N, C-alpha and C positions, 0 to 999 in steps of 0.2 A: 056377111061379106061372103065372097067364095073364091075358092083357092085350087088353081091351075096346077098340075103336075105334068111337066112335057119333058121331052128331049127328042135332041136333034143330033145324029151323027155325035154321038156319044156324051153330048152334052147336056147333063140335066138343070132343070129350072126347076122352080115351086116357088110363083109367084100371087100374091091377094092381090085381088082388084081394088081394094083401097091403099094398098104400099105396106099394111104394116102386118106385122105375124105377132099375135099375141099368144104368149105360152102362160098355158097355167100352171106348169110346173118345172126342173131343169131342163136343160138339153144335154144330151153326150154326145160327142163328135167323135168319131175313131179317126179321123184325118185332120187337114190343114182347113181352118177357116182361111178365107181371104176377102178383105172388104176394103173398100177405098177407105174408111174409116171406122171408130169405135166410138160409140159416147153413153156414158153412163153415170145416173147422179152418184152412183156406187162405188165401192171399190172392186178392182181386178186383184184376184188372186191366182197364183200361178207359181209353180217351180222354178222356174227360169222365164223372164223376160228378154228377149235377145232384140235391141232395140239398135239398128243400122244408120241410123244418123243422128238423134238425140233424145234427151228426154228434157220435156220443160213443163215447171212447175209451177203455179199460182205466187204469188207473193205470198200468202198464208197458207201454201201448201209444205207438206214436210215429208222429208227423204228418209228413210230409216232400212240401214244394211249393214250388217256385218262386215264387207270389204268395199271398198271402192277399187276399181281397179279403171286408169287413164287420168284425166285432166279433170277436175272441178275449178270453176270461177262462181260470185259470190261470196256469200256469207255460210258458215262453217258453224253450227251452234248445236250445243250438247246441254243437257240437266247435270251432269257431272264432270271428270274429266276430260278433257280433247287429246287424245293420244295420236302420237305419228310413229306408225310401224313401219319397218323396212326387211322383206323375208320372213314375217312373223315373227320380227322383234322389236321392242319398243326401242326406240331413240331418241324422243322428246316428248315432253306432253306440257300441257296448259292445264294449269289446275283448276277448281272452282273458285278459287277466289284471285286467279289472276298469276299464281306462283309459277315459275318454269323449271322444268325438273328434265334432266339428263340421264338417259339410260332406266326411268322409272321415278319415282319419286323422290329422289335427288337433288334436294332444292339450294342444296347450300348452305350455309348459315349469314346470319344479317352482316352487309359489308363485305361479301366477297365478291369478287367479277368472276366475269367469263373469259378464260382464257384458251385461245386457239391452240390444238393441237399440230395443226398445219395439215399438209393434204394427206398424209397418213393414220392420222389417231384422231379421235373424239376429240370435243372441246371438253373441257372442265371449268368448274367451280374453282378459285384462286384468291387465298387472302393477300391483300397488298399489305407492304410493308407502310404503314403512314405515310401512304403517297410518296414513296422513294423511290427514285433513280438510281440504281446501280449497274457501275462501269468497270469492273475491275477491283481496285482497291479505293473505289472514289464513287459518292455517293449523295444526291443532293435529293434534300427529303424537304415537305412542308409537313409539319408538327401542327397539331389542333389539340389544345389539351382544355379548350374551353377557357382559360383565364390567360392563358402566353402562348398564343398561335405566333409562329414564325417560319422562317425559312433556314435552313440549314444546308448547310456543305462540307465533307469531310473527306478526306483521304486520309490513306494510311492507318485510320481509323483514329483520328482525332480532327475535331471541328476547327475547322480554318477560318468559315466566314458565317455571319449571320445577320439577318435581316430581323428584328425583334418588333412584336406586335404596336410599341410607340416607332415605328419608321426608324431607329436608330439602325445604323450598321455598325459590326464588330468585326472587327479581324482578330484570329486566336481568342476566341470569345472566353468570357471569364464571367462568372456571374456576379465578380465585386467590381466590374466597370459599374460607372454611374450614368448620367442620363445624357453623356454628351451626343450627338449624333452622330460620330465617327468617334468611335475606340480601336485604338491599335495596339495589341499586346504583341511584341516582339522579342523572339532569342536575342543574344546576344550578336551584334553585327546586323539584324533587319530593321526593319523601318519603311519609311516611305522613299521610293527611287522616283527619281523625273529625270529622263533624258532629252536631249535636243534631239527633233526629228530632224537629224539632217548627214545626210550619208557623207558628207565632206567634214574638214577642220574648223569649228569655229571662232570668228574673229575677234578680235577684244574690241568689248563692247556687247556682246552679244548676249540678250536674253537665254539663258539657258532651261528656266524652267523656274514657272509662279505658281505659289499658293494666292486665292484672292479673299478677299472677304468682303462680303456686300450688306449692308440693311436695309438698305433702299433697291427695290427691283421693278422693272416694268417689262416683260417677256423673256424673264432669266437672268440670271448675272452673270456679267462679262467679265475680262482682266479690264477691259480699258473704262469701265465705271465701275470698278472698286472703290469701296472706300478705304480699305486698306490691302496692302499686297506685302508679299514677301518675296525677291527672286532669287536665282543665282545669276551670277554675270561675270562673263569671259573676263579677269582680267588683262589677258594679254592674249595672242592669238594661241589656240590650242590647237598644238602640230604631235601627231605622234603621242605620244604618252606624255605630254606638257599637260598640266589642266590647272594653272593657276583661276582661283574664280572667288570673287566679292562675291558677298553677302549683304541685300540691300534692301532697306526697309522703307514701307513709304505708308506715309497719314495723309488725311486733309481733313483742315479746321471743319466746324460747323456752318461757316459763315459762306462756303461754297455750295451751290445747289448739287443735284442728280445730275450724274451724266460727267461731273470734270473729274480729270484725271487727278489723283494724288501726288504729293510732294515725295522727294527723296528725303528722308532723316536721320537717316543711320545707317551708316557702313561698317561691317567687318571685312577689314582687309584682307587678300589672301594670306599675309603675312603673319596677322594675329592681331595689328592694329585695331582699335575702334574709334569710330571719328562719327560723334553726333551734331546734327547743325541743325539751327533754326531758320538758315535761308542766309542773304547775302550775298556780297558782288564773289568773295570767294568760300563758295558753303564747306567746300570737303578739300583734305589734305591728302599726301599720300599712307597715311596712316603709321608713321614714324614713331608715334609716342603708342603704348598700350592702349590709352583710353585719353582722347582728345578731345574735348568740348569744343566748338563754334558757336559762333552767335554774330548777330551784326550791333553797333555800336546801340547804347541802349538796353540793350536785351541782357538777362542774366544768362552768364554760361552755364552754371553749376551752381544748385543749392541743395544742401544739406538740411535735412527738416526733421524735427521731432512730430512725430503724430499723435501724441498724448496732450490735449489741453489742458492749462494750469489754470486754477483759478484759487489765489490765496498764495500758495505755496511757493511758485516762482522759483523751481529749483531745476527746470528740467533741464537737458545736455542733447547738445547734436554735436557731432562732433566728424572729424576723420581719424582714422587710426595707418598706423603705418606698421608694418613687420618687415624685417630683415630677413628675414627666411621662411620658407612656409613652412607651416606647420598645422595644427587642427584647427578650426575653423574660430574657436573661441580663446584662443591662448598665443602668448608674445607676441603681443600688438605692443612694441614696448612704445614706439611715442604718439603723439596724438594730438589734435589741435581740437579744443573743444569750446563750443558756446554755453555758458551757465546762464540761465535766466536770474536777472535779481527783481524782476518787476514784469506787469504787463503789458502786453502788444511787443512779450518778444526782448524785452531789454534786458541786456545780459553782459559779463564779459567775457574777453577770451583769454582762454587759457593754454600756454605751450607747454605740455608736459611730456617727461621722461620717466620712466622706469627702468631704474640701472641695475635692478636686481637680475641676477641669472636662474631664471625660473622662467614657471609658463606664466605666469601672471601678466596681467595687461596696464599699459598706462591707464591712470584716473589723472581728475582735480587734484587729488592729493598729493602727485607728483609732477607738482608747476614749477617750473625753471623761469618762466618769463609771463606774466599777466598784464593786458592791457582791460581796464574797465572802462565802464562804461561813459568816464568823464574825459577818457582817453591818457589815462596816467597809467604809465609803465614801471612796474617792479621786474625786479628779480631774486628773488630769494634765497637763489642759490650762487647767485655770482660770488666770486673769490673775494675778500676781503678781509681785516682784521683790526683792531686797534687796541697799543697793548701801552702801558705806563707803569715808572718807575716809583718804589715805596719808600725808598730811605735817599739821607744825603751821603753822598760820597766822595774819596779825595782819591786822588789819583798825582804819580811825580812823573807819569810816561803816557805814551799813546793808548789808547784806550777805547773797548767798546761800552756803549752806555747802556746800562744794566735796566731795561727792560721787562720786568719780572711778571707783571700782574695784567692777563688778558681782560678785557671789555667784553668782546665776543672777538670768534677767530670764524667764518665762513670757507670752507674747504679745506682747514686742519694744515694750514703753509705755514704757521707760525709757533716757531719753538720759544719758550719762557724761559730755559732753560740755559741755550748759547745766545738769546737774543737774535735768531737768525727768520729770515723770510723765506720760505723754499717756496717756489713758482710748483704748484698741484698741476698746470697745461700751459700749453706756449700760449704768449701771448702778448701785449703790452699791455704794462702797470703805471701807475701813478703812486709814488713812495711821499713819504714825507715824516722827517723828526726835528725835535725840536728837545732844548734842553735850557734849565737857566743857572748861570753862573753864580757861586759861592764862594768865601765871604765879599765885603765890597770891596778889597782890594784884589786885584788881578796882576798879576807883576810880569806876565808877559803874553803873547798873542799866542791864539789856538787855532789850528783848522781842522774844519769840521768836513767830512765828505761819504758818499756810501761807496761801501767794496761790494764787487761781485765774485762769488764765488773763491774770497780773502783775499782778493786783490783791487790794486784800483788801476792796475797797469791797460788803456785802451779806450777807458770809458769817458777821454777829454772826446775821443772820434765817437760819440755818441750824442753830444753836448752836454755831458755828466760833469757837469762844473764843481773844482771845491769851493768852498766859504770860508772866511780869516774872519777872526776876531782878533783886533788888537788890545792892550792894555786898556784896565776898566778902571774907575773906582768905585763905582757898584754894581748891583746885582743887574746882570744882562740876560736878555732870551734871546737865544740865536735858533734859526729854525737851516733847513734844509730838505728841498722836494728835487722830484727827477719824475721824468715820464721814459720809462726804459723796455726795451724788449728783450724779454725772458723765455730760454727756452724751457720746459719742462722740466724740473730737476736743479734746474740753476738758483743760487740762494743768494740773499743781499744781506746786508748787515749796516747798521750806523758806525760812525770810527771819529773816532778824534784824533790829532797827533796834536802834542803838549813840545812847544819850542823849549822851553827852559823855565827856571825860577819854582818857588816854593807852595805856592798855593794854587793846587788844580781841582777845587772844590765844584760842585754840582749839584743842586737840589733835584731829589726824584721827588716824592709823592705829590701827585696832582699839578708838578712843573714840568716834567720832563714825559713827550709820548711819543708815542713811534706807530704809522698806522699807514695803510696803503688797499688799492685794489685795482681788479683786473679791469680795464676800458673797454678793450676787445681782444 
């Protein structure tokens, strides 16, 4: 090859005839080398390379430097930690395992989150408080314990609302609640409040709010398709502070299909009366009574049932008890109507019972005052009645009260076998009877026999209370007298015989003379 060195107008040139200058060793230059391009299969080594436009590296190329100033695009790869510094101070790093550090190897702890410090402070690692959101004295929190995940809301440091892991809603949460889907724990005066969304006053008959129950639903439960519901209904026009409201309960039988409206069954009137109805043309009244049961003809109005089934003993009881004044739940029910089983299929007797003791005991079948047995027989074991007889033969020469000194029975304690009087223990109408047998065979004169009331026979005629008279008899004669009379409590009645004259006024007692009576009503 040939090398030509030339120079024209201070422009020096070295040219080679084949276009290539081959060097056996390095070349040192004291000035600047300018060329359209540099191509080398090796490395370019220099203290500084100043590139005016850009540096392009191939896909497999590697750029290694202590510092980059300017913008970088594409992938940045490092064999250890990748650091980001500002003004020579490390601000962020990405560790070789992908961990993210702030201001050095500060990777926080497991579960912490990156929290902004705003425009004037660095971001920090922060620990979340069980996924809680706090605002003043109110906190909403998601809690995951592994076995009991739940969401809860607290105010003033107390838990007010919880949705547990079973989907149940609790207000005023307590761990003693059962498995109901909605549990409400309220302090005195608290509970659920339902108000009508009406800026004006409700008119009579307006439904103020409803609780709806539905077993079947398609696309969500609605009030109109409920199987049962409880509504508050305005009992009158609500004006100002007036708020007369009835509680109304609805159910429907299984014979109706889904979507049919339930039927009104029970009303608790605004004045406190309760009306239960199975329907009919006059289903409800004004609730005048405390409890009123209404049903159409052929339907049972009220049924009281014993829940225990018997076989063999047949002594179950079912009844209604009455209390004259309020007391404890199981005391002072002094009157009762009790059905007591005597056979299978619920066959039994009906007892009307009264406990007259001034204590806290209740009436039982042993206190029966009237009984109707299964055959229809009516007995009144406490009904006032007595039967007395005389035990001797007596002789009298003037008016006398026959001596009935021995009692067969005395129910109610009205008969006195010392003065032979019956004193009415209660006001009522009584049937009374007495008889005696005259003795000896010859009776010299007539006698008049009668009842005396409170020691006198005056005025008894006005009550249909007649005297009987016996004339002269030549043999023994049985004499009888009876009456049906109104007596007040503590009035007394006694048999009486008026003698007209003569010398023989004998009568036989033992087994031949009787005085008896009973309260009719």
